[in-house]
C-alpha positions in Angstrom: 9.8 0.6 -7.8 12.7 2.4 -6.2 15.2 0.7 -4.3 14.5 2.2 -1.1 10.8 1.6 -1.9 8.8 -1.0 0.5 5.5 -2.5 -0.6 3.1 -3.3 2.3 -0.1 -5.5 1.5 -3.2 -4.3 3.3 -6.7 -4.4 3.3 -9.1 -1.6 3.1 -11.1 -1.4 6.3 -13.8 1.2 4.8 -16.5 -1.3 4.1 -17.0 -5.2 4.4 -16.0 -6.2 0.8 -12.0 -6.3 1.8 -10.3 -4.7 -1.0 -6.5 -5.3 -1.2 -4.4 -2.3 -1.3 -0.4 -2.0 -1.6 1.1 0.8 0.1 4.3 1.9 -1.4 6.5 3.3 1.4 9.6 5.8 0.6 11.4 6.0 4.1 8.7 6.1 6.8 6.1 8.0 4.6 3.6 6.3 2.1 4.4 7.7 -1.4 1.3 6.2 -3.4 -1.3 3.4 -3.0 -2.0 0.8 -5.8 -4.2 -2.2 -6.3 -2.8 -5.7 -7.2 
């Protein structure tokens, strides 16, 4: 993780399962998405 990177936990809205996704933000752009 870069020092300027933020991680925002969110839930996928695609289906009813409710998978958790972590959005990695670099500035105001999403750099990549991971699952915990």
